[in-house]
C-alpha distance (Angstrom), angle and dihedral (degrees) to the residues before:
residue distance angle dihedral
X1 . . .
X2 3.80 . .
X3 3.78 124.8 .
X4 3.87 89.6 -109.9
X5 3.80 93.3 59.4
X6 3.82 91.8 50.4
X7 3.79 96.1 55.2
X8 3.76 129.2 86.2
X9 3.82 125.2 -127.9
X10 3.78 105.8 -110.4
X11 3.75 130.9 -142.9
X12 3.81 87.3 -106.1
X13 3.84 90.8 59.7
X14 3.76 91.3 46.5
X15 3.83 91.9 48.0
X16 3.77 90.9 52.6
X17 3.83 89.8 49.6
X18 3.84 93.1 47.4
X19 3.77 91.5 47.3
X20 3.77 93.3 59.5
X21 3.77 109.6 25.3
X22 3.80 97.8 78.8
X23 3.81 106.5 19.4
X24 3.80 96.5 39.8
X25 3.78 101.9 30.6
X26 3.78 100.4 27.2
X27 3.84 94.7 -128.4
X28 3.82 118.9 174.7
X29 3.76 90.6 -163.3
X30 3.77 133.2 10.9
X31 3.80 142.0 -157.9
X32 3.82 124.0 -164.9
X33 3.78 105.4 -153.8
X34 3.76 120.2 -173.5
X35 3.85 139.4 169.3
X36 3.79 87.4 -141.3
X37 3.81 117.3 114.9
X38 3.77 93.4 -120.3
X39 3.76 153.9 -10.7
X40 3.75 118.2 -113.8
X41 3.81 116.0 -110.1
X42 3.82 89.1 -107.4
X43 3.77 92.2 49.0
X44 3.86 90.4 49.4
X45 3.71 91.4 49.8
X46 3.86 93.5 49.2
X47 3.80 90.0 48.1
X48 3.82 91.7 50.5
X49 3.85 92.8 47.5
X50 3.76 91.4 47.4
X51 3.83 94.6 44.5
X52 3.79 93.2 -116.8
X53 3.85 117.2 151.8
X54 3.82 104.4 -130.4
X55 3.85 111.2 -157.3
X56 3.85 117.6 -176.1
X57 3.75 125.9 -172.0
X58 3.84 96.5 -80.5
X59 3.85 92.2 53.6
X60 3.77 89.6 43.5
X61 3.79 89.8 52.3
X62 3.85 89.3 50.1
X63 3.86 88.5 52.7
X64 3.77 91.3 49.4
X65 3.79 89.6 52.4
X66 3.80 90.7 55.8
X67 3.82 106.4 -88.4
X68 3.82 109.8 149.3
X69 3.77 114.6 -114.0
X70 3.80 89.7 -126.5
X71 3.87 88.4 62.8
X72 3.87 92.0 50.6
X73 3.82 96.8 50.6
X74 3.85 93.8 74.3
X75 3.80 87.4 53.9
X76 3.81 90.7 60.6
X77 3.74 107.0 134.3
X78 3.72 94.1 12.4
X79 3.85 134.6 94.1
X80 3.77 92.3 37.7
X81 3.80 98.7 -164.0
X82 3.76 99.5 -38.0
X83 3.78 123.8 139.6
X84 3.81 92.8 -109.3
X85 3.77 114.0 117.8
X86 3.84 129.3 -158.7
X87 3.83 108.8 -119.4
X88 3.78 118.1 -113.2
């Protein structure tokens, strides 16, 4: 496991994303996808308040195994690096 996959996405990283995704790139909706194990509590809160879908490595793994994105969206801000997987 690399150092990158062990870290969490911080609120600073999420703020940088939020600050550019809509005003700079004109996005109507946004997903922050990471291979990190988790989002910090503050980063999760910011994502939820800003309607950003936060996908950490476990949810990304569930998507790669065939889970539909629509089934992962309600898990936004949950799971947080556990071994639980969304069913396909």
